[in-house]
C-alpha positions in Angstrom: -6.5 -10.2 29.6 -6.5 -13.4 31.7 -3.3 -14.8 30.4 -0.9 -16.0 33.1 -3.6 -17.1 35.6 -5.6 -20.3 35.7 -8.9 -20.2 33.9 -12.1 -20.8 36.0 -13.7 -24.0 35.1 -16.9 -22.3 33.8 -14.8 -20.0 31.5 -13.6 -22.8 29.3 -15.9 -22.2 26.4 -15.9 -25.3 24.2 -18.4 -25.0 21.4 -18.3 -28.7 20.5 -21.9 -29.0 19.4 -22.2 -25.9 17.2 -23.3 -28.0 14.4 -26.3 -29.3 16.4 -27.6 -26.0 17.5 -30.1 -23.7 15.8 -28.7 -21.1 13.4 -32.0 -19.1 13.3 -31.9 -15.4 13.8 -32.2 -14.0 17.3 -32.9 -10.4 18.2 -30.4 -10.5 21.2 -27.6 -11.6 18.9 -28.5 -9.1 16.2 -28.4 -6.2 18.7 -25.3 -7.4 20.5 -22.4 -5.0 20.8 -19.3 -6.7 19.3 -16.9 -4.2 21.0 -18.2 -5.2 24.4 -18.1 -8.8 23.3 -14.5 -8.5 22.4 -13.7 -7.4 25.9 -15.8 -10.2 27.4 -13.9 -12.8 25.3 -10.8 -11.8 27.1 -12.2 -11.2 30.6 -14.1 -14.5 30.7 -11.1 -16.5 29.6 -12.2 -17.5 26.2 -8.9 -16.5 24.8 -7.3 -19.2 26.9 -9.3 -21.9 25.1 -9.9 -20.9 21.5 -8.1 -19.7 18.5 -9.7 -16.5 17.1 -7.6 -14.1 15.1 -9.9 -11.1 15.9 -9.1 -11.6 19.6 -5.4 -12.3 19.1 -5.8 -15.8 20.7 -4.2 -19.0 19.6 -5.3 -21.5 22.2 -6.1 -25.0 21.3 -8.1 -26.4 24.2 -11.4 -25.8 22.4 -12.4 -25.6 18.7 -10.7 -23.2 16.3 -13.3 -20.5 15.9 -11.6 -19.1 12.8 -12.2 -22.4 11.1 -15.6 -23.0 12.6 -16.9 -19.5 11.7 -20.1 -19.9 13.8 -22.9 -17.4 13.3 -23.9 -15.0 16.2 -27.2 -16.8 16.6 -25.4 -20.2 16.8 -23.0 -18.9 19.4 -25.9 -17.4 21.4 -27.8 -20.7 21.4 -24.7 -22.5 22.7 -24.2 -20.0 25.5 -27.8 -20.3 26.6 -27.9 -24.1 26.4 -24.5 -25.8 26.3 -24.0 -29.4 25.4 -21.3 -31.9 25.9 -18.5 -30.6 28.1 -19.5 -27.0 27.4 -20.0 -25.3 30.8 -23.2 -23.4 31.5 -23.3 -19.7 31.0 -27.0 -19.2 31.8 -26.2 -17.9 35.3 -22.8 -16.5 34.6 -23.6 -13.9 32.0 -26.6 -11.6 31.6 -28.7 -11.9 28.4 -27.1 -8.7 27.2 -23.6 -10.0 27.8 -24.4 -13.2 26.0 -25.6 -11.2 23.0 -22.5 -9.1 23.1 -20.2 -12.1 23.2 -22.2 -13.9 20.4 -22.0 -10.7 18.2 -18.2 -10.7 18.5 -17.5 -14.4 18.0 -20.1 -14.5 15.2 -18.6 -11.6 13.4 -16.0 -13.8 11.8 -18.8 -15.3 9.7 -19.6 -12.0 8.0 -16.6 -9.8 8.2 -14.4 -8.5 5.4 -10.8 -9.7 5.3 -8.7 -7.2 7.2 -5.2 -6.4 6.1 -3.7 -6.5 9.6 -4.0 -8.7 12.7 -3.8 -7.9 16.4 -0.4 -7.2 17.8 1.4 -10.3 19.2 4.5 -9.6 21.4 7.7 -11.6 21.0 11.3 -11.3 22.2 12.6 -9.0 19.4 14.5 -6.0 20.7 15.7 -2.7 19.1 19.3 -4.0 19.3 18.4 -6.9 17.0 17.3 -4.6 14.2 19.4 -3.1 11.4 18.7 0.3 9.8 16.1 -0.2 7.0 14.6 -3.3 8.5 11.2 -1.9 8.9 9.4 -5.0 10.0 12.0 -5.7 12.7 11.8 -2.1 14.0 8.0 -2.1 14.0 7.9 -5.3 16.1 10.7 -4.2 18.4 9.1 -0.8 19.1 5.7 -2.6 19.6 7.3 -4.9 22.1 8.6 -1.9 24.0 5.1 -0.4 24.2 3.7 -3.8 25.3 6.3 -4.2 28.1 7.1 -0.6 29.2 4.1 1.3 28.2 3.4 3.8 25.3 4.9 6.9 26.9 8.3 5.4 27.5 8.4 3.7 24.1 7.3 6.8 22.2 10.0 8.8 24.0 12.6 6.3 22.8 11.2 6.6 19.3 11.4 10.4 19.5 15.0 10.4 20.7 16.0 7.8 18.1 14.6 10.0 15.3 16.9 12.8 16.4 20.0 10.7 16.0 19.0 8.3 13.2 17.6 10.0 10.1 17.2 6.7 8.4 14.4 5.9 10.8 12.3 8.8 9.5 11.1 6.9 6.4 9.6 4.2 8.5 8.5 6.1 11.5 4.8 6.4 10.6 4.4 2.7 10.1 6.4 2.0 13.3 4.1 4.3 15.2 1.1 2.4 13.7 2.4 -0.9 15.2 3.1 0.9 18.5 -0.6 1.9 18.6 -1.6 -1.7 18.0 0.6 -2.9 20.8 -0.9 -0.3 23.1 -4.4 -1.6 22.3 -3.3 -5.1 23.2 -1.5 -3.9 26.4 -4.7 -2.1 27.5 -7.1 -4.9 26.6 -8.8 -3.1 23.8 -9.5 0.0 25.8 -9.3 2.7 23.1 -9.6 5.6 25.5 -6.8 4.6 27.8 -4.5 3.8 24.9 -5.2 7.2 23.3 -4.5 9.2 26.5 -1.2 7.4 27.0 0.1 8.3 23.5 1.7 11.2 21.5 1.5 12.6 18.0 5.1 11.6 17.0 5.5 10.5 13.4 2.4 12.3 12.1 0.1 10.6 14.7 0.7 7.1 13.4 0.3 5.8 17.0 -3.3 7.0 17.1 -4.1 5.6 13.7 -2.7 2.2 14.8 -5.0 2.0 17.8 -8.1 2.6 15.8 -7.3 0.4 12.8 -6.9 -2.6 15.0 -9.9 -1.9 17.0 -12.1 -2.8 14.1 -10.8 -6.4 13.9 -13.5 -9.0 14.5 -16.4 -6.6 14.0 -19.2 -7.5 11.7 -19.2 -5.7 8.4 -22.9 -4.6 8.6 -22.3 -2.9 11.9 -19.2 -0.9 11.1 -21.0 2.4 11.6 -22.2 1.5 15.1 -18.7 0.3 16.0 -17.1 3.4 14.5 -19.4 5.7 16.5 -18.5 4.0 19.7 -14.7 3.8 19.2 -14.2 7.5 19.6 -16.9 8.3 22.2 -14.7 8.1 25.2 -15.0 11.3 27.3 -11.2 11.5 27.9 -10.7 11.6 24.1 -13.3 14.2 23.5 -12.0 16.5 26.1 -9.1 17.3 23.8 -10.1 18.4 20.2 -6.7 17.2 18.8 -7.3 13.6 20.2 -10.9 13.6 19.0 -9.8 14.5 15.5 -7.0 11.9 15.5 -9.4 9.3 16.6 -12.0 10.1 14.0 -9.3 10.5 11.3 -7.9 7.1 12.4 -11.3 5.6 11.9 -10.9 6.3 8.2 -7.6 4.5 8.1 -9.0 1.6 10.0 -12.1 1.3 7.8 -9.9 1.0 4.7 -7.6 -1.5 6.3 -10.4 -3.5 7.8 -12.4 -3.7 4.6 -9.5 -4.6 2.4 -9.4 -1.1 0.8 -13.1 -0.9 -0.1 -13.3 2.9 -0.7 -17.1 3.1 -1.2 -17.9 1.0 1.8 -15.5 3.0 4.0 -16.9 6.3 2.9 -20.5 5.0 3.5 -19.6 4.2 7.1 -18.0 7.7 7.5 -21.3 9.1 6.2 -23.2 7.3 9.0 -21.2 9.1 11.8 -23.0 11.5 14.1 -22.0 15.0 12.9 -20.4 16.8 10.0 -17.0 17.1 11.7 -16.8 13.4 12.3 -17.9 12.5 8.8 -15.4 14.8 7.1 -12.5 13.9 9.4 -13.2 10.2 8.9 -13.2 10.6 5.1 -9.8 12.3 5.4 -8.4 9.1 6.9 -10.1 7.0 4.2 -8.5 9.1 1.4 -5.1 9.2 3.0 -5.1 5.4 3.3 -6.3 5.1 -0.3 -3.5 7.3 -1.7 -0.7 6.2 0.6 -1.3 2.8 2.2 0.2 2.2 5.6 0.9 -1.4 4.5 2.0 -1.2 0.9 -1.4 -2.2 -0.4 -2.3 -0.9 -3.9 -5.8 0.3 -3.9 -8.0 -0.4 -6.9 -9.4 3.1 -6.5 -6.4 4.7 -8.2 -5.6 5.3 -11.9 -2.1 5.8 -13.2 -3.4 7.7 -16.3 -5.6 9.9 -14.1 -3.7 11.0 -11.0 -6.6 13.2 -9.7 -8.9 10.1 -9.5 -11.0 9.4 -7.4 -11.4 13.0 -6.4 -13.0 13.9 -9.7 -15.5 11.0 -9.3 -16.6 11.0 -5.7 -19.6 12.8 -4.3 -19.3 16.5 -3.7 -19.4 16.0 0.1 -16.2 13.9 -0.2 -14.2 16.1 -2.5 -12.6 18.4 0.2 -10.5 15.8 1.9 -9.9 13.9 -1.3 -8.3 17.0 -2.9 -6.5 17.9 0.4 -4.6 14.6 0.0 -4.5 14.0 -3.7 -0.9 15.1 -4.3 0.3 12.1 -2.3 -0.9 10.0 -5.3 0.4 12.4 -7.9 3.9 12.4 -6.3 4.0 8.7 -6.4 3.0 8.6 -10.1 5.6 11.3 -10.9 8.3 9.5 -9.0 8.7 12.3 -6.4 9.1 15.1 -9.0 7.7 18.2 -7.3 7.5 20.3 -10.4 5.5 17.8 -12.3 3.3 17.3 -9.2 2.7 21.0 -9.0 1.8 21.2 -12.7 -0.6 18.3 -12.3 -2.8 20.2 -9.9 -3.9 22.3 -12.8 -5.9 19.2 -14.0 -8.1 19.4 -10.9 -11.7 20.4 -11.2 -11.7 24.2 -11.3 -13.3 24.6 -7.9 -10.7 22.5 -6.3 -7.4 23.7 -7.8 -6.6 25.8 -4.7 -7.3 22.8 -2.5 -4.9 20.6 -4.6 -2.2 23.2 -4.0 -2.8 23.1 -0.3 -2.3 19.3 -0.6 0.9 20.0 -2.5 2.1 22.2 0.5 1.3 19.3 2.9 3.4 16.9 0.8 6.2 19.5 0.3 6.5 19.7 4.1 6.8 15.9 4.3 9.2 15.7 1.5 11.7 18.3 2.6 11.4 17.7 6.3 12.4 20.7 8.5 14.3 22.5 5.7 12.4 25.8 5.5 14.4 27.0 2.5 13.5 24.0 0.4 9.9 24.3 1.4 9.8 27.9 0.3 11.5 27.1 -3.0 9.1 24.2 -3.6 6.1 26.4 -3.1 7.3 28.7 -5.8 6.7 25.8 -8.2 3.0 26.4 -7.6 3.3 29.8 -9.3 0.1 31.7 -8.9 -1.0 29.3 -6.2 2.1 29.8 -4.1 0.0 31.1 -1.2 -2.1 28.0 -1.1 1.1 25.8 -1.0 2.5 27.9 1.9 -0.8 27.5 3.7 -0.6 23.8 3.3 3.0 23.7 4.5 2.2 25.7 7.7 -0.8 23.5 8.5 1.3 20.3 8.1 4.1 21.6 10.3 1.7 22.4 13.1 -0.1 19.1 12.7 3.2 17.1 12.7 4.6 18.9 15.7 1.3 19.3 17.6 2.7 22.7 18.3 2.7 26.1 16.5 6.2 27.3 17.1 8.0 25.9 14.0 5.0 26.7 11.8 5.0 30.4 12.9 8.8 30.6 12.2 8.2 29.3 8.8 5.4 31.8 8.1 7.7 34.6 9.3 10.0 33.7 6.4 7.3 33.5 3.7 7.0 36.2 1.1 5.3 39.2 2.7 2.3 39.1 0.3 1.5 35.6 1.4 2.4 35.8 5.1 -1.0 36.5 6.5 -2.5 33.5 4.7 0.3 31.3 6.0 -0.5 32.3 9.6 -4.1 31.5 8.9 -2.9 27.9 8.3 -1.1 27.9 11.7 -4.3 29.1 13.4 -6.5 26.5 11.6 -4.6 23.7 13.2 -4.0 25.4 16.6 -7.8 25.4 16.9 -7.7 21.6 17.3 -4.8 21.7 19.8 -6.2 24.2 22.3 -9.2 23.2 24.4 -10.6 26.7 25.1 -10.9 29.9 23.0 -9.0 31.8 25.7 -6.0 29.4 25.3 -6.3 29.6 21.5 -6.2 33.4 21.6 -3.2 33.4 23.8 -1.3 31.0 21.5 -2.1 33.2 18.5 -0.9 36.3 20.3 2.3 34.5 21.3 3.1 33.1 17.9 1.5 35.6 15.4 2.9 39.0 16.5 1.6 41.5 14.0 -0.2 38.6 12.3 -2.1 37.6 15.4 -5.4 38.5 13.6 -4.6 36.2 10.7 -3.9 33.4 13.1 -7.2 34.0 14.9 -9.0 34.2 11.5 -7.6 30.8 10.6 -8.8 29.5 14.0 -12.3 30.8 13.4 -12.1 33.5 16.1 -11.8 36.7 14.0 
């Protein structure tokens, strides 16, 4: 962004005569790219003049755009033919750039109310925060990202987790804020922010990047924005990053739309391929069941812990059931036995999937204690193997590595061990970029169960 340097005279965008310009529809504004417009708002110095929450700007030289809420067509007309002290943009920006800028500024007129705002750095430091003060820690770690970069800050978070177990309860939300700070540091460049990160704290950093990237985008263009956010070649070179970006879209859609589950799923459905659509829906359901910001979704029912999985379209059931026990655990106040029993209430075709979800949550509940995880899976009774599969998948996903998952499977009951290793392989498939590397990892980790690992990875 251009903070810290004088603004060029032509960049002081003062929309003083918005009320006098036409608000008629214009094809250029309608087709404008709000993501590109968001970048232009910063690069052309608009953030040094206006207040606009979606841009993270609070300047007061020109009108408050949050209050004015001009339409895209109105902004475009002003850019083409300024009045009063508004500088001319006719020769400064191309027609396409004007349309992009108008689409971004005008988005405030038709956007849903987002739950979060762009990251704003301050002087808060880690030394200022007490254990358990989540808000302070989130801001302090975000400040560290903003000042020192994501890698250094995430390394500090990782080291702190090893010596401060109290931090574990807040680490995912802390990592969310760190992702938001990275997006601000890199001027909304999603690809650069992603490449600089790590999957610490269940990949919260990646989710935080994407959820904030939606801010200021028009509601009726969410699918277009969603498709573009994760299209960076650097992200798509690594399957794990590609998945985390698409999964993060689901989180971002829910947060952006104020937890509108149907609207969020509809946007996921408009993505380019089946992998993207399903991965995005996973983020939607995860945010619905376990809000990153303590929001209580209206798409939950205390007297029906399986809802909305038993009500959504068939194409959405897989990821809903893969995450449903997060909701059941909350309703049952963390009681693992009652949660395991509740999976029996699932639709018959999805009982096994519910127990895979149970395994995922068992792993999160007991941490790295393999004995407790094995004991918890026995609560699933005849679905013990499904729980073990879910545990192994979550371990590999959380670590972005297969070593601990393979050690866990080596301790699983012999009759379920092969299926456990299939879980390891299913996640390794997203971590390795080539089939040769994936085969090598399965051989190194699977031993006599190498074939099971390869089967889970889709290579056997």
